[in-house]
N, C-alpha and C positions, 0 to 999 in steps of 0.2 A: 516950720512947716511950710509947703508950697503952696504959693498961690491958688484959688480956683480956678481950675479948668485944666491943671496940672494932674498928672500920675506919677506917682514914684516908681521907678522900675528897676533901680540898682545902686549899687554906690560903687566908687572908685576903690581897685584895688591895689593900684601901681601908676605910679606919673612917669614918664619917660620925657624928660626936659631937653635933652639933646634933638630928639625928634620932632617933638610936640604931639605927643600921644598916649594915650591912658589907657588902662585896662580896667573895664568895667564887669561887673557880677550882675546880672541881669536876676533879679529875685523876684519883681513885681508886675514885669510884663514884656510885649517883644518890642524889638526895636528893628525899622528898617531903611535903609537910604533913603536921603528925603523928610525924616522926621525931625521937627523942632526940639531941641531938648534943653534943658536948663540945668546948670551945675549950681549944686545948693551948700554950700559951707560957712566955716567960721568966717574966711575972708574972700571966699568966692562967691560970686552970685550973676551969671552972664547965661545967655541963650545963644544955641547955635545951630544950623541946620547939618544934619549927618549927611556926608558926602559919599564917605567909606566907611566898611565894616569889615575886620578881618576875623576869623577864627581860626586859631593853629596857623598863623602866616599864609591861611586864605581867605581871599576876596569871596565874600559873600554879600547880597542883595538885602537879608533879612538874620534876625539870629532870635530866637525865645527864651525864655522862663529856664534859667538853670544853664545859659554859656556863658561863657568867659569869652568878651569881645574884646577886640583893640579898634580905638579912632582916632584919628588925628583931630585936634583942638586947636582953638586960637588964642587961650589964653592959661595960665597958670593954672593949676588946680593941686588939691591938697589928697593923700590917701584918706578917705575915709569921707569923703564929700557925697553928697547924695546926687543922683541922678532923676530929672524928671522929665515926661515926655509929656509934649501938649494934647490933651483929650480930642 
């Protein structure tokens, strides 16, 4: 479970280690450039500020529930890790 002050917004559906990016299915909240997110899983637990978002290889400033997005990340994650956004 996430710490208080965090809202679950989605989960990792794919991880691309060569480019340091992930695919996230947004199921519980919107995401925009500048948001602070937390990645949490069995061996994953770190925070990061979102600097770019892509949908279908197009850069966007924000994404909504139901979107599948790609973002660059600083650390390794695993498929099915959860993604939280600071409230």
